[in-house]
Residue, then its C-alpha position, 0 to 999 in steps of 0.5 A: x335484171x333487165x326491164x322486160x324480165x322483171x315484168x314478167x317475173x312480177x306477172x308470173x307472181x300474179x302482183x299488180x305494180x301497186x301490189x308489188x310495190x306494197x309488198x316491198x314496202x315502197x311508198x303507197x303514194x307512189x311506189x307503183x309509179x317507181x315500179x312502172x318506170x323500171x318496167x318501161x326502162x325509164x330508170x334503173x332498178x335500185x339494187x335493193x329492189x332487185x334483191x327485195x323482189x328476188x327474195x319476195x319470189x323465193x319466199x313465195x317459193x316456200x310458201x307454195x311448198x309449205x302449203x302443198x299437202x302432197x310433199x312429205x315434211x322430210x322433202x319440204x325441208x329439203x326443198x325449202x334448204x335449197x331455196x334459203x341457200x339461193x338467198x345466202x348467195 
């Protein structure tokens, strides 16, 4: 994942650098500094960061599906299963 893609994905989720760091369980003291360095191409993201960030995005997709009352339960299950298959890759 390139720095600009990482930053755009974070913004698409509506997260600040500090909020993303907190959601991923990074240090409260300097987790946002690490995110900033990754976004500014001053350091490479760890594999764990990329995986955690990707999974966070997928879980947010699931949350949106669950909360959408216009989607039938059968369709919700189908959509969520599709997302869960992404997690196994």
